[in-house]
C-alpha positions in Angstrom: 78.2 -68.2 129.7 77.0 -69.4 133.1 79.3 -71.9 134.6 78.6 -74.0 137.7 81.4 -76.0 139.4 79.8 -78.6 141.7 81.8 -80.4 144.3 81.5 -82.2 147.6 83.5 -81.9 150.9 84.5 -85.6 151.2 88.2 -85.3 151.7 90.0 -82.1 150.6 90.9 -83.0 147.0 87.5 -82.5 145.4 87.1 -79.0 146.8 90.7 -78.1 145.8 90.0 -79.3 142.3 86.9 -77.1 142.2 88.8 -74.1 143.4 91.5 -74.6 140.7 88.8 -74.8 138.0 87.1 -71.6 139.2 90.5 -69.8 139.2 91.3 -71.0 135.7 87.9 -70.2 134.2 87.9 -66.7 135.7 91.4 -66.1 134.2 90.3 -67.3 130.8 86.8 -65.8 130.6 86.4 -62.7 132.8 82.9 -61.9 131.6 81.4 -65.3 132.4 79.3 -65.9 135.5 81.1 -68.6 137.5 79.9 -70.1 140.8 81.3 -73.0 142.9 78.8 -75.0 145.0 79.4 -77.6 147.6 76.3 -79.9 147.2 76.5 -80.7 151.0 75.9 -77.1 151.8 72.3 -77.6 150.5 71.6 -80.7 152.5 70.3 -81.3 156.0 73.0 -81.0 158.7 72.9 -84.7 159.7 73.3 -85.9 156.1 76.1 -83.4 155.6 78.0 -84.6 158.7 77.6 -88.3 157.8 78.6 -87.8 154.2 81.5 -85.4 154.8 83.0 -87.3 157.8 82.0 -90.8 156.8 84.8 -91.4 154.2 87.5 -89.9 156.4 86.5 -92.0 159.5 86.1 -95.1 157.4 89.3 -94.8 155.5 91.3 -93.9 158.7 89.8 -96.5 161.1 88.5 -99.3 158.9 90.5 -99.2 155.7 89.7 -102.9 155.0 85.9 -102.1 155.1 86.5 -99.1 152.8 88.4 -101.4 150.4 85.5 -103.8 150.3 83.0 -101.1 149.6 85.2 -99.5 147.0 85.8 -102.8 145.1 82.2 -104.0 145.3 80.9 -100.7 143.8 83.6 -100.5 141.1 81.4 -102.4 138.6 80.2 -100.4 135.6 77.4 -102.9 134.8 76.1 -102.8 138.4 76.5 -99.0 138.5 74.5 -98.6 135.3 71.8 -100.9 136.6 71.6 -98.9 139.8 71.4 -95.5 138.0 67.8 -94.9 138.9 68.4 -95.9 142.5 71.5 -93.7 142.8 69.7 -90.8 141.3 66.7 -91.3 143.7 69.0 -91.5 146.7 70.8 -88.3 145.6 67.4 -86.6 145.1 66.0 -87.1 148.5 68.4 -84.7 150.5 69.2 -82.3 147.8 65.9 -80.4 147.1 67.5 -77.0 147.8 70.4 -77.7 145.5 68.0 -78.6 142.6 65.9 -75.4 143.3 69.0 -73.2 143.1 70.2 -75.1 140.1 67.0 -74.4 138.2 67.3 -70.7 139.1 70.9 -70.4 138.1 70.4 -72.3 134.8 74.1 -73.0 134.0 75.3 -73.6 130.5 77.9 -76.0 131.7 78.3 -78.0 135.0 81.9 -79.1 135.9 81.7 -81.8 138.6 84.7 -82.8 140.7 82.7 -85.4 142.6 80.2 -88.1 141.4 77.3 -87.0 143.7 76.5 -83.8 141.7 76.8 -86.0 138.5 73.9 -88.1 139.8 71.8 -85.1 140.7 72.3 -83.3 137.4 71.9 -86.6 135.5 68.4 -87.0 137.0 67.5 -83.5 136.1 68.7 -84.0 132.5 66.8 -87.3 132.2 63.4 -85.8 133.0 61.3 -85.9 129.9 60.2 -82.4 130.0 63.3 -80.7 131.4 63.6 -77.2 130.0 67.3 -77.0 130.7 70.0 -79.5 129.8 73.5 -78.1 130.6 76.7 -79.5 129.2 77.9 -81.9 132.0 81.6 -82.7 132.7 82.9 -85.5 134.9 86.3 -84.5 136.2 88.0 -87.6 137.7 90.3 -86.5 140.6 92.3 -89.8 140.8 94.5 -91.7 138.3 92.0 -94.5 138.1 88.3 -93.9 137.3 85.9 -95.7 139.7 82.6 -96.8 138.1 80.6 -94.2 140.0 82.2 -91.5 137.9 80.4 -92.9 134.9 76.9 -91.3 134.7 74.7 -91.5 131.6 74.1 -87.8 131.6 77.8 -86.9 131.2 78.9 -85.2 128.0 82.6 -85.1 128.7 85.1 -86.9 130.9 88.3 -85.1 131.9 90.9 -87.6 133.2 94.4 -87.7 134.4 96.2 -90.1 132.0 95.8 -92.1 128.8 95.5 -95.2 131.1 92.5 -93.6 132.8 90.9 -92.9 129.4 91.5 -96.5 128.3 89.7 -97.7 131.4 86.7 -95.5 130.7 86.6 -96.5 127.1 86.9 -100.2 128.0 83.9 -99.7 130.3 81.7 -98.2 127.6 82.5 -94.4 127.3 82.9 -93.0 123.8 86.6 -92.2 123.2 85.7 -88.9 121.7 84.0 -87.9 124.9 87.1 -88.5 127.1 89.8 -85.9 127.2 93.2 -86.5 128.8 93.8 -83.2 130.6 95.3 -84.1 134.0 93.8 -83.4 137.4 93.1 -79.7 138.0 95.4 -78.0 140.5 96.0 -74.4 141.4 97.8 -72.2 138.8 100.5 -71.4 141.3 102.0 -74.8 140.7 102.9 -73.6 137.2 104.5 -70.4 138.4 108.2 -70.0 138.9 109.5 -70.2 142.4 112.9 -69.1 143.8 114.0 -72.0 146.0 117.0 -70.3 147.6 114.8 -67.4 148.7 112.2 -69.7 150.1 114.9 -71.7 152.0 116.3 -68.5 153.4 112.9 -67.3 154.5 112.2 -70.6 156.2 115.6 -71.0 157.8 116.5 -74.1 155.7 120.0 -75.0 154.8 121.0 -75.2 151.1 123.3 -78.1 151.5 121.0 -80.5 153.3 118.2 -82.6 151.7 114.7 -81.4 152.6 112.0 -84.0 153.3 108.4 -82.7 153.0 106.0 -84.8 155.1 102.3 -84.2 154.2 99.3 -85.4 156.2 96.6 -84.2 153.7 94.1 -81.5 154.3 92.3 -83.3 157.1 95.6 -84.3 158.9 95.3 -88.0 158.3 98.1 -90.5 158.2 100.9 -91.7 160.6 102.7 -88.4 160.7 103.9 -88.8 164.3 105.2 -92.3 163.6 107.0 -91.1 160.4 108.8 -88.4 162.4 109.8 -90.9 165.1 111.3 -93.2 162.4 113.1 -90.2 160.8 115.0 -89.8 164.0 116.9 -92.9 163.0 118.4 -91.3 159.9 122.2 -90.9 160.1 122.4 -88.6 157.1 121.9 -84.9 157.8 118.4 -83.9 156.6 115.9 -81.2 157.4 112.2 -81.9 157.6 109.1 -79.8 156.9 105.8 -81.2 158.2 102.3 -80.0 157.1 99.5 -81.0 159.5 96.7 -79.5 157.5 93.6 -78.7 159.6 94.6 -81.1 162.4 95.6 -78.5 165.0 95.8 -81.2 167.7 98.5 -83.0 165.7 100.4 -79.8 165.1 100.5 -79.0 168.8 101.6 -82.5 169.6 104.5 -82.5 167.2 105.6 -78.9 168.0 106.1 -79.8 171.6 108.6 -82.5 170.9 112.4 -82.5 170.5 113.4 -83.9 167.1 116.9 -85.1 166.1 116.9 -83.3 162.8 115.9 -79.7 162.2 112.1 -80.0 161.9 109.6 -77.3 160.9 106.0 -78.1 162.0 103.3 -76.3 160.0 99.5 -76.3 160.2 97.3 -75.5 157.2 99.4 -73.7 154.5 98.6 -71.8 151.3 102.2 -71.9 149.9 102.4 -75.6 149.1 104.0 -74.8 145.8 106.9 -73.1 147.6 107.3 -76.0 150.1 107.4 -78.5 147.2 109.9 -76.3 145.3 112.4 -76.6 148.1 111.7 -80.3 148.8 114.0 -83.1 147.6 111.4 -85.8 148.4 107.7 -85.6 149.3 106.5 -88.2 151.8 102.8 -88.5 151.6 99.7 -90.6 151.1 99.0 -90.6 147.3 95.8 -88.6 147.0 95.1 -87.5 143.4 95.5 -83.8 144.0 98.6 -84.0 146.2 100.3 -86.4 143.7 99.4 -84.1 140.8 100.9 -81.1 142.6 104.1 -82.9 143.3 104.3 -84.2 139.7 103.7 -80.6 138.4 106.7 -79.5 140.5 108.8 -82.4 139.3 109.1 -83.8 142.8 109.6 -87.5 143.6 107.1 -89.1 146.0 107.6 -91.6 148.8 104.3 -93.4 149.4 103.4 -94.7 152.8 100.3 -96.8 153.7 98.0 -95.8 150.8 94.3 -96.2 151.6 93.0 -99.3 149.8 91.0 -98.2 146.8 91.8 -95.0 145.0 95.0 -94.2 146.8 96.3 -97.7 146.2 95.5 -97.3 142.5 97.3 -93.9 142.5 100.3 -95.5 144.1 100.4 -98.2 141.5 100.4 -95.6 138.7 103.2 -93.5 140.3 105.3 -96.6 140.9 104.8 -98.0 137.4 106.0 -94.8 135.9 109.0 -94.5 138.1 108.0 -91.3 139.9 107.6 -92.8 143.4 109.0 -95.3 145.9 106.9 -97.1 148.5 107.1 -98.7 151.9 104.2 -100.7 153.3 105.5 -100.2 156.9 106.6 -97.0 158.6 109.5 -98.8 160.3 111.0 -99.5 156.8 111.3 -95.8 156.1 114.8 -95.1 157.6 116.5 -97.9 155.7 114.8 -97.0 152.4 115.6 -93.3 152.7 119.3 -93.9 153.6 119.6 -95.8 150.3 117.6 -93.2 148.3 118.9 -89.8 149.5 121.8 -88.7 147.3 121.5 -91.7 145.0 121.0 -91.4 141.2 117.6 -93.1 141.7 116.2 -90.0 143.4 117.1 -87.8 140.3 115.6 -90.4 138.0 112.3 -90.3 140.0 112.3 -86.5 139.8 112.7 -86.6 136.0 109.9 -89.2 135.8 107.7 -87.0 137.9 108.3 -83.9 135.8 107.5 -85.9 132.6 104.1 -86.9 134.1 103.2 -83.4 135.5 100.3 -81.4 134.0 100.5 -78.0 135.8 98.1 -76.5 133.3 95.4 -79.1 133.7 92.7 -76.7 135.1 93.2 -74.4 132.1 93.2 -77.2 129.7 89.9 -78.5 131.1 88.3 -75.1 130.8 89.4 -74.7 127.2 88.2 -78.2 126.4 84.7 -77.4 127.8 84.6 -74.0 126.0 85.5 -75.6 122.6 82.8 -78.2 123.0 79.9 -76.1 124.3 80.9 -72.5 124.0 79.2 -70.0 121.6 
């Protein structure tokens, strides 16, 4: 089979999900031809820059505007009416993608962003199209926005039963929606030796470890979080991941922190960092949350971006896997109450029960069962 995994660099999660799917498919089906394409790599430079950076800038500097845009477009009736317009807008800058798509002739297309769904949907809708691949919409949050619903989709892979229920209520056929979880790297299902990791990193066994994440692009009030953590009276040790934000990493490294603090840039061993963490302090992106759940780690949510992150936060809180503070200054008081309390262990158990570490493999198997030879 010829498998195309199509994604978009708009935040780190969509690309990470695509990488997890490629890893899983290659593990299961060594003889298949598998390629991962970022749609934006085929578009003009200006379009690519605006699309890739637009969401990050908007969410970081104008979250209220992003919330308005998110909510206004989250209407399945409106999205369906605008299908032709959306497909036309997606067509204009993606000529090179469509040309390569026709040459590659995939048997199945796994989409971790809705933009490739619109492009493939238009190609499939053409009356005389000679090729109509099996198309999969892989929703990378715990709630499915209306833009994930494209008439050309053959299968939806979603995080939870609640996500499925939302899609079915909006008109998707129940038999075409599979609850698989959000695809994450296979290393999150591999055993880790926490004492060995702590020893390698210079972490103490007897102190709680707080893992502070900024996301792949280094967003979020990380500096403010660390300033507030200075106020903790309980002994803790802190690991901070700044992602690709090298300026933030340099800024934090040059400061003197009250508690032992390890400042890291972009990392490839997140599964090890989560294995030694007692609590993950983060914005609730779909991929990061899924990784933490797979490792059975409780999450402390701070300042979720209105829209998909707020919906993710609601899901985690509803199921007891997370705690939340709307203001950074509330963090010390909340953590003093939480660290060492039975509530933290309860959150960890809830997280473990929600985790789907094999989601990427399950998606690949679901696709193969439905469209394979």
